[in-house]
Residue frames relative to the residue before (quaternion, step in Angstrom):
aa qw qx qy qz dx dy dz
M 1.0000 0.0000 0.0000 0.0000 0.00 0.00 0.00
I 0.3026 -0.7364 0.5886 0.1406 3.57 -0.94 0.93
K 0.3803 -0.7127 0.5427 0.2300 3.55 -0.86 1.07
P 0.6928 -0.5206 0.3513 0.3544 3.42 -1.40 0.51
T 0.5681 -0.5845 0.4383 0.3788 3.79 -0.93 0.42
V 0.1421 -0.7602 0.6297 0.0731 3.48 -1.12 0.89
E 0.5441 -0.6134 0.4865 0.3016 3.39 -1.24 0.59
Y 0.6369 -0.5105 0.4081 0.4089 3.65 -1.15 0.60
G 0.6489 0.5559 -0.3265 0.4041 3.57 0.84 -0.95
D 0.6446 0.5419 -0.3115 0.4403 3.51 1.09 -0.72
F 0.6247 0.5422 -0.2779 0.4884 3.46 1.13 -0.98
E 0.6742 0.5450 -0.2868 0.4077 3.57 0.90 -1.13
K 0.5661 0.6043 -0.3783 0.4138 3.64 1.25 -0.57
L 0.5950 0.5943 -0.3602 0.4037 3.65 1.11 -0.59
D 0.1003 -0.7700 0.6249 0.0809 3.63 -0.87 0.81
I 0.0140 -0.8294 0.5480 -0.1072 3.54 -0.15 1.51
R 0.0910 -0.8241 0.5552 -0.0660 3.57 -0.67 1.38
V 0.5162 -0.5600 0.5460 0.3491 3.33 -1.37 0.22
G 0.0527 -0.8073 0.5875 -0.0180 3.53 -0.97 1.08
R 0.1620 -0.7892 0.5799 0.1209 3.62 -0.80 0.87
V 0.4046 -0.7362 0.5023 0.2051 3.51 -0.71 1.19
V 0.1062 -0.8377 0.5358 -0.0003 3.50 -0.44 1.26
G 0.7602 0.0528 -0.0251 0.6471 3.64 1.29 -0.22
A 0.0494 0.7695 -0.6332 0.0665 3.49 -1.23 0.72
S 0.0301 0.7960 -0.6008 0.0668 3.39 -1.15 0.80
S 0.3911 -0.6661 0.5622 0.2955 3.66 -1.44 0.28
P 0.2969 -0.7578 0.5375 0.2204 3.74 -0.33 0.91
D 0.5003 -0.6971 0.4446 0.2569 3.50 -0.88 1.00
W 0.6044 0.5847 -0.2850 0.4600 3.61 1.31 -0.31
S 0.7893 0.2497 -0.1191 0.5482 3.55 1.25 -0.22
D 0.3095 -0.7431 0.5633 0.1860 3.49 -1.05 0.82
K 0.6921 0.4728 -0.2531 0.4830 3.65 1.23 -0.29
L 0.7485 0.4690 -0.2447 0.3999 3.61 0.80 -0.82
L 0.1290 -0.7109 0.6770 0.1401 3.55 -1.27 0.40
R 0.2474 -0.7495 0.6035 0.1131 3.57 -0.99 0.97
Y 0.1114 0.7829 -0.6041 0.0983 3.54 -0.89 1.03
E 0.3250 -0.7151 0.5946 0.1719 3.42 -1.42 0.88
V 0.1457 -0.7838 0.6006 0.0617 3.50 -1.02 1.01
D 0.3867 -0.6376 0.6288 0.2205 3.61 -1.28 0.84
L 0.0622 -0.7828 0.6191 0.0084 3.56 -0.60 1.01
G 0.7181 -0.4764 0.3029 0.4070 3.65 1.00 0.52
D 0.7235 -0.4725 0.3134 0.3936 3.56 -1.26 0.44
E 0.7097 0.4817 -0.3094 0.4105 3.52 0.81 -0.97
I 0.7678 0.3478 -0.1825 0.5062 3.63 1.02 -0.70
G 0.3981 -0.7210 0.4915 0.2830 3.56 0.91 -0.77
K 0.6078 -0.4985 0.4399 0.4343 3.54 -1.30 -0.62
R 0.0794 -0.7586 0.6460 0.0319 3.37 -1.31 0.73
V 0.4469 -0.6837 0.5393 0.2047 3.49 -1.41 0.54
L 0.0425 -0.8196 0.5714 0.0074 3.64 -0.57 0.98
F 0.1676 -0.7434 0.6369 0.1164 3.69 -1.13 0.45
S 0.0292 0.7584 -0.6502 0.0353 3.61 -1.01 0.80
G 0.4403 -0.6855 0.5323 0.2299 3.51 -1.28 0.64
I 0.3457 0.8010 -0.3988 0.2825 3.40 0.83 1.13
R 0.3617 0.8239 -0.3826 0.2098 3.45 1.59 -0.04
R 0.5746 0.6017 -0.3313 0.4450 3.49 1.38 -0.68
W 0.8039 0.3385 -0.1354 0.4699 3.58 1.04 -0.75
Y 0.7499 0.2508 -0.0978 0.6043 3.68 1.29 -0.53
S 0.2719 -0.6725 0.6642 0.1805 3.48 -1.37 0.57
P 0.6793 -0.4740 0.3500 0.4374 3.60 -1.17 0.29
E 0.6153 0.5484 -0.3295 0.4606 3.70 1.04 -0.88
N 0.6592 0.5505 -0.3470 0.3769 3.53 0.81 -0.68
L 0.6927 0.4746 -0.2358 0.4893 3.63 1.32 -0.54
L 0.5514 0.6388 -0.4497 0.2927 3.69 1.04 -0.71
N 0.8812 0.1283 -0.1274 0.4368 3.52 -1.22 0.70
K 0.4911 0.6392 -0.4266 0.4102 3.48 1.31 0.49
N 0.3612 -0.7218 0.5497 0.2153 3.61 -1.13 0.79
I 0.0298 -0.8179 0.5739 -0.0258 3.68 -0.69 1.01
P 0.4306 -0.6751 0.4922 0.3414 3.57 -1.08 0.31
V 0.0597 -0.8456 0.5301 -0.0192 3.53 -0.59 1.01
V 0.4050 -0.6717 0.5828 0.2123 3.67 -1.00 1.09
I 0.1347 -0.8612 0.4851 0.0704 3.67 -0.29 1.02
N 0.7661 0.3666 -0.2446 0.4679 3.55 1.30 -0.30
L 0.2411 0.7426 -0.5380 0.3178 3.39 1.30 0.95
A 0.5144 -0.6222 0.4624 0.3666 3.70 -0.89 0.65
P 0.5858 -0.5844 0.4481 0.3383 3.49 -1.03 0.81
K 0.0299 -0.8101 0.5840 0.0423 3.55 -1.16 0.60
K 0.4147 -0.7498 0.4469 0.2571 3.56 -0.64 1.16
M 0.0507 -0.7741 0.6308 -0.0157 3.62 -0.91 1.08
G 0.7906 -0.0359 -0.0055 0.6112 3.66 -0.31 1.14
E 0.7899 -0.2777 0.2604 0.4807 3.47 -0.84 -1.05
E 0.7000 0.3820 -0.2828 0.5329 3.59 1.31 0.04
V 0.4525 -0.6573 0.5553 0.2343 3.47 -1.37 0.09
S 0.3667 -0.6865 0.5980 0.1914 3.62 -1.09 1.02
Q 0.2008 -0.8360 0.5028 0.0897 3.58 -0.67 1.07
G 0.7808 0.0998 -0.0445 0.6152 3.58 1.23 0.47
M 0.2972 -0.7380 0.5742 0.1931 3.62 -1.27 -0.17
A 0.3601 -0.6964 0.5770 0.2289 3.53 -0.94 0.94
I 0.3951 -0.6562 0.5952 0.2429 3.59 -1.08 0.69
M 0.0319 0.7893 -0.6086 0.0745 3.54 -0.79 1.13
M 0.4190 -0.6644 0.5616 0.2600 3.59 -1.41 0.12
D 0.2816 -0.6520 0.6615 0.2408 3.64 -1.23 0.48
T 0.0300 0.7495 -0.6605 0.0321 3.35 -1.15 0.99
E 0.7667 -0.3604 0.2936 0.4427 3.59 -1.37 0.09
N 0.7468 0.4177 -0.2072 0.4741 3.52 1.04 -0.77
G 0.6592 -0.4697 0.2944 0.5080 3.56 1.41 0.04
A 0.7846 -0.3426 0.2100 0.4721 3.51 -1.28 -0.34
T 0.1234 -0.7868 0.6038 0.0326 3.56 -0.95 0.89
M 0.4037 -0.6913 0.5577 0.2192 3.67 -0.91 1.15
I 0.3155 -0.6940 0.6192 0.1882 3.47 -1.17 0.70
F 0.0821 -0.8148 0.5739 0.0066 3.68 -0.37 1.19
L 0.3071 -0.7726 0.5421 0.1220 3.47 -0.68 1.42
P 0.6914 -0.4463 0.3577 0.4415 3.64 -1.25 0.18
E 0.4862 -0.7046 0.4292 0.2880 3.64 -0.75 0.76
N 0.6357 0.5267 -0.3397 0.4506 3.71 1.18 -0.22
L 0.4682 0.6445 -0.4687 0.3818 3.60 1.19 0.23
K 0.4285 -0.6977 0.5270 0.2278 3.55 -1.22 0.76
P 0.4971 -0.6609 0.4681 0.3114 3.51 -0.83 1.06
G 0.7560 0.3645 -0.2821 0.4649 3.51 -1.01 0.96
S 0.4717 0.6988 -0.4153 0.3417 3.47 1.33 -0.24
V 0.4924 -0.6615 0.4870 0.2878 3.64 -0.85 0.90
I 0.0725 -0.7344 0.6669 0.1032 3.53 -1.08 0.72
R 0.0476 -0.8253 0.5608 -0.0461 3.54 -0.90 0.95
């Protein structure tokens, strides 16, 4: 299903950055979520994200990977913590697929 058309101004509101995963774990209070900490560079710092990808990934699969992160999404309570952004992923026939960016990119770099 194709989503409705959005104006360029709506897309322009998203702040998407390169985030490097520097820590990851499987919270014991969820069977679906992975918790991971991303380094978003000196200007932004580190943030905690949660994604429902535990079925397809282990924490070790994410460590030291660069991923695209929406950093200006409103925080969302997940269990006893707060997810402070959202990784951009793909849906495939096999489920959710992380988008891994080249490893030589600097954390915090703007994606547009």
